[in-house]
N, CA and C of each residue as an Amber inpcrd file, in Angstrom:
protein
   267
  25.2150000  33.2680000  26.8730000  24.3780000  34.4300000  26.7920000
  23.3900000  34.4730000  27.9580000  22.7710000  33.3430000  28.2280000
  21.8130000  33.3430000  29.3370000  22.5350000  33.5280000  30.6770000
  23.7810000  33.0360000  30.7360000  24.5580000  33.2320000  31.9690000
  24.7930000  34.7190000  32.2340000  25.0570000  35.4820000  31.1880000
  25.2510000  36.9260000  31.3400000  23.9610000  37.5870000  31.8250000
  22.8280000  37.1150000  31.3370000  21.5510000  37.6750000  31.7850000
  21.2770000  37.3240000  33.2410000  21.6860000  36.1160000  33.6550000
  21.5250000  35.7270000  35.0650000  22.3830000  36.6210000  35.9530000
  23.6260000  36.8310000  35.5380000  24.5420000  37.6870000  36.3120000
  23.9750000  39.1050000  36.4130000  23.4860000  39.6330000  35.2940000
  22.9090000  40.9770000  35.3000000  21.7050000  41.0510000  36.2420000
  20.8380000  40.0370000  36.1730000  19.6550000  40.0310000  37.0360000
  20.0550000  39.9770000  38.5100000  21.0920000  39.1980000  38.8180000
  21.5480000  39.1220000  40.2100000  22.1770000  40.4440000  40.6520000
  22.9490000  41.0750000  39.7620000  23.5610000  42.3640000  40.0950000
  22.4970000  43.4360000  40.3290000  21.4280000  43.4030000  39.5460000
  20.3460000  44.3760000  39.6750000  19.3500000  43.9850000  40.7720000
  19.6120000  42.8410000  41.3950000  18.7670000  42.2820000  42.4560000
  17.3370000  42.0170000  41.9600000  17.2690000  41.5450000  40.7280000
  15.9990000  41.1190000  40.1750000  15.8690000  39.6130000  40.4650000
  15.5480000  39.3240000  41.6960000  15.5840000  37.9290000  42.1450000
  14.6250000  37.0280000  41.3540000  13.4530000  37.4990000  41.0830000
  12.4950000  36.6920000  40.3230000  12.9880000  36.4130000  38.9050000
  13.5770000  37.4370000  38.2690000  14.1120000  37.2720000  36.9180000
  15.2820000  36.2850000  36.9330000  16.1650000  36.4180000  37.9280000
  17.3240000  35.5200000  38.0230000  16.8590000  34.0800000  38.2170000
  15.8840000  33.8710000  39.0900000  15.3700000  32.5190000  39.3290000
  14.7050000  31.9590000  38.0830000  13.9340000  32.7770000  37.3940000
  13.2700000  32.3280000  36.1650000  14.2860000  31.9150000  35.1090000
  15.3550000  32.6990000  34.9700000  16.3990000  32.3610000  34.0010000
  17.1110000  31.0680000  34.3840000  17.3530000  30.8810000  35.6850000
  18.0090000  29.6430000  36.1440000  17.1250000  28.4230000  35.8790000
  15.8280000  28.5690000  36.0910000  14.8900000  27.4740000  35.8150000
  14.9020000  27.1560000  34.3270000  14.8850000  28.2110000  33.4880000
  14.9190000  27.9970000  32.0350000  16.2090000  27.3140000  31.6130000
  17.3350000  27.7240000  32.1920000  18.6210000  27.1200000  31.8650000
  18.6520000  25.6450000  32.2680000  18.1440000  25.3370000  33.4600000
  18.0970000  23.9350000  33.9070000  17.2050000  23.0880000  32.9950000
  16.0720000  23.6660000  32.5670000  15.1600000  22.9340000  31.6770000
  15.8160000  22.6900000  30.3200000  16.5410000  23.6830000  29.8280000
  17.2320000  23.5180000  28.5440000  18.3080000  22.4450000  28.6450000
  19.0440000  22.4300000  29.7500000  20.0760000  21.3940000  29.9380000
  19.4500000  20.0010000  29.9940000  18.3240000  19.8850000  30.6840000
  17.6210000  18.6030000  30.7630000  17.1480000  18.1690000  29.3830000
  16.6210000  19.1040000  28.6020000  16.1380000  18.7780000  27.2650000
  17.2850000  18.3060000  26.3750000  18.4380000  18.9800000  26.4690000
  19.6000000  18.5550000  25.6870000  20.0590000  17.1600000  26.1020000
  20.0160000  16.8630000  27.3850000  20.4000000  15.5290000  27.8550000
  19.4480000  14.4700000  27.3010000  18.1410000  14.7910000  27.2780000
  17.1700000  13.8600000  26.7090000  17.4170000  13.6470000  25.2170000
  17.7120000  14.7280000  24.5000000  17.9730000  14.6210000  23.0690000
  19.2410000  13.8100000  22.8020000  20.2620000  13.9790000  23.6390000
  21.4800000  13.1830000  23.4880000  21.1790000  11.7000000  23.6890000
  20.3210000  11.3830000  24.6660000  19.9350000   9.9880000  24.8890000
  19.1930000   9.4040000  23.7050000  18.2840000  10.1860000  23.1240000
  17.5370000   9.7220000  21.9480000  18.4880000   9.5010000  20.7830000
  19.3980000  10.4430000  20.5670000  20.3590000  10.3210000  19.4650000
  21.2500000   9.0960000  19.6580000  21.6440000   8.8210000  20.9000000
  22.4970000   7.6510000  21.1700000  21.7590000   6.3570000  20.8510000
  20.4630000   6.2990000  21.1560000  19.6890000   5.0910000  20.8500000
  19.5250000   4.9100000  19.3430000  19.4210000   5.9940000  18.6100000
  19.2540000   5.9060000  17.1570000  20.5490000   5.5490000  16.4580000
  21.6870000   5.7670000  17.1070000  22.9650000   5.4010000  16.5090000
  23.2280000   3.9010000  16.6230000  22.4710000   3.2070000  17.4470000
  22.6400000   1.7800000  17.6310000  22.2430000   1.0450000  16.3530000
  23.0940000   0.1610000  15.8910000  22.8300000  -0.6060000  14.6810000
  21.9490000  -1.8050000  15.0350000  20.9130000  -1.9860000  14.2640000
  20.0100000  -3.1180000  14.4640000  20.2390000  -4.1000000  13.3270000
  20.6290000  -5.3170000  13.6650000  20.8280000  -6.3660000  12.6670000
  19.4790000  -7.0060000  12.3610000  19.0570000  -6.9280000  11.1120000
  17.7610000  -7.4700000  10.7180000  17.8330000  -8.8930000  10.1960000
  19.0300000  -9.4410000  10.1130000  19.1870000 -10.7930000   9.6280000
  19.1500000 -10.8860000   8.1130000  19.1090000  -9.7800000   7.4300000
  19.0950000  -9.7750000   5.9690000  20.5270000  -9.9730000   5.4490000
  20.6330000 -10.5790000   4.3000000  21.9420000 -10.7940000   3.6990000
  22.5160000  -9.4630000   3.2310000  23.8280000  -9.3390000   3.3420000
  24.5000000  -8.1590000   2.8210000  24.5780000  -8.2820000   1.3070000
  24.6220000  -7.1610000   0.6090000  24.7100000  -7.1750000  -0.8420000
  25.9400000  -7.9420000  -1.3010000  27.0760000  -7.7300000  -0.6540000
  28.3200000  -8.3950000  -1.0510000  28.2180000  -9.9140000  -0.9000000
  27.3790000 -10.3750000   0.0300000  27.2170000 -11.8190000   0.2240000
  26.3210000 -12.4550000  -0.8320000  25.4180000 -11.6870000  -1.4130000
  24.4510000 -12.2720000  -2.3400000  24.7130000 -11.9510000  -3.8000000
  25.4490000 -10.9200000  -4.0920000  25.6830000 -10.5200000  -5.4890000
  26.9670000 -11.1500000  -6.0100000  26.9420000 -11.5370000  -7.2700000
  28.1680000 -11.9930000  -7.9140000  29.1190000 -10.8180000  -8.0580000
  30.3960000 -11.0800000  -8.0300000  31.3610000 -10.0070000  -8.1710000
  32.5670000 -10.5000000  -8.9460000  33.3260000  -9.6140000  -9.4870000
  34.4850000  -9.9510000 -10.2850000  35.7340000  -9.8690000  -9.4170000
  36.5520000 -10.9180000  -9.5070000  37.7900000 -10.9650000  -8.7370000
  38.9290000 -11.2780000  -9.6950000  40.0030000 -10.5190000  -9.6200000
  41.1880000 -10.8070000 -10.4220000  42.2130000 -11.4420000  -9.5080000
  42.6990000 -12.6200000  -9.8780000  43.7020000 -13.3080000  -9.0630000
  45.0660000 -13.2270000  -9.7370000  46.0910000 -13.5480000  -9.0000000
  47.4520000 -13.4920000  -9.5320000  47.6560000 -14.5480000 -10.6160000
  46.9140000 -15.6690000 -10.5490000  47.0640000 -16.7550000 -11.5110000
  46.3710000 -16.4840000 -12.8450000  45.4370000 -15.5490000 -12.8500000
  44.6390000 -15.2960000 -14.0550000  44.8280000 -13.8540000 -14.5050000
  45.0480000 -13.6770000 -15.7810000  45.1590000 -12.3280000 -16.3260000
  43.7880000 -11.7200000 -16.5500000  42.7560000 -12.5650000 -16.6710000
  41.4030000 -12.0680000 -16.8940000  40.5900000 -12.2300000 -15.6180000
  39.6130000 -11.3710000 -15.4050000  38.7790000 -11.4830000 -14.2030000
  37.9830000 -12.7790000 -14.1800000  37.7170000 -13.2620000 -12.9750000
  36.9270000 -14.4690000 -12.7700000  35.6390000 -14.0560000 -12.0810000
  34.4900000 -14.4670000 -12.6340000  33.2020000 -14.1330000 -12.0360000
  32.8950000 -15.1440000 -10.9360000  32.6050000 -14.6270000  -9.7540000
  32.2100000 -15.5050000  -8.6510000  30.7120000 -15.3860000  -8.4800000
  30.0960000 -16.4240000  -7.9750000  28.6390000 -16.4190000  -7.7880000
  28.3370000 -16.5670000  -6.3150000  27.1760000 -16.1110000  -5.8920000
  26.8250000 -16.2430000  -4.4800000  26.5660000 -17.7010000  -4.1250000
  26.7240000 -18.0510000  -2.8540000  26.4010000 -19.4120000  -2.4290000
  24.9030000 -19.6600000  -2.6200000  24.5010000 -20.9010000  -2.8580000
  23.0840000 -21.2060000  -3.1110000  22.1600000 -20.7390000  -2.0010000
  22.5770000 -20.8200000  -0.7530000  21.7020000 -20.4240000   0.3530000
  21.4670000 -18.9200000   0.3650000  22.3870000 -18.1420000  -0.1760000
  22.2390000 -16.6850000  -0.1640000  21.3630000 -16.1940000  -1.3020000
  21.1470000 -17.0390000  -2.3110000  20.3690000 -16.6060000  -3.4700000
  18.9190000 -16.3420000  -3.0910000  18.3770000 -17.1020000  -2.1740000
  17.0180000 -16.8790000  -1.6920000  15.9590000 -17.3980000  -2.6500000
  14.7210000 -17.3740000  -2.2040000  13.5920000 -17.8370000  -2.9900000
  12.9070000 -16.6160000  -3.5990000  13.2030000 -16.3250000  -4.8580000
  12.6360000 -15.1490000  -5.4990000  11.1410000 -15.2860000  -5.7060000
  10.6390000 -16.5160000  -5.8780000   9.2040000 -16.7060000  -6.0400000
   8.4560000 -16.3150000  -4.7700000   9.0590000 -16.5680000  -3.6200000
   8.4280000 -16.1940000  -2.3470000   8.3060000 -14.6790000  -2.2600000
   9.3010000 -13.9610000  -2.7540000   9.2390000 -12.5000000  -2.7360000
   8.1040000 -12.0060000  -3.6300000   7.9230000 -12.6230000  -4.7710000
   6.8700000 -12.2040000  -5.6920000   5.4840000 -12.4510000  -5.1050000
   5.3360000 -13.5360000  -4.3450000   4.0350000 -13.8600000  -3.7670000
   3.5970000 -12.8250000  -2.7400000   4.5370000 -12.1130000  -2.1040000
   4.2020000 -11.1670000  -1.0440000   3.9830000  -9.7530000  -1.5520000
   4.0240000  -9.5280000  -2.8360000   3.8270000  -8.1750000  -3.3820000
   2.3820000  -7.7990000  -3.4050000
């Protein structure tokens, strides 16, 4: 749309209007490039070192040897110190 306005301004020899529209178009393109850069940085995953839910929660697994589910428990190191969490509240 703005390109059509630039063409019209050039055809009508409205040089100031054409230049102003070109400046606005360049500024808009720059702003979009900046926004794309910001969005790309926000898509980056940051590992916080926290345990995943699947690593810490018990879950039910059915094996070929057992007709009934077997409850698995998290490893002792993944259970964490719940008292330490309570102290920081």
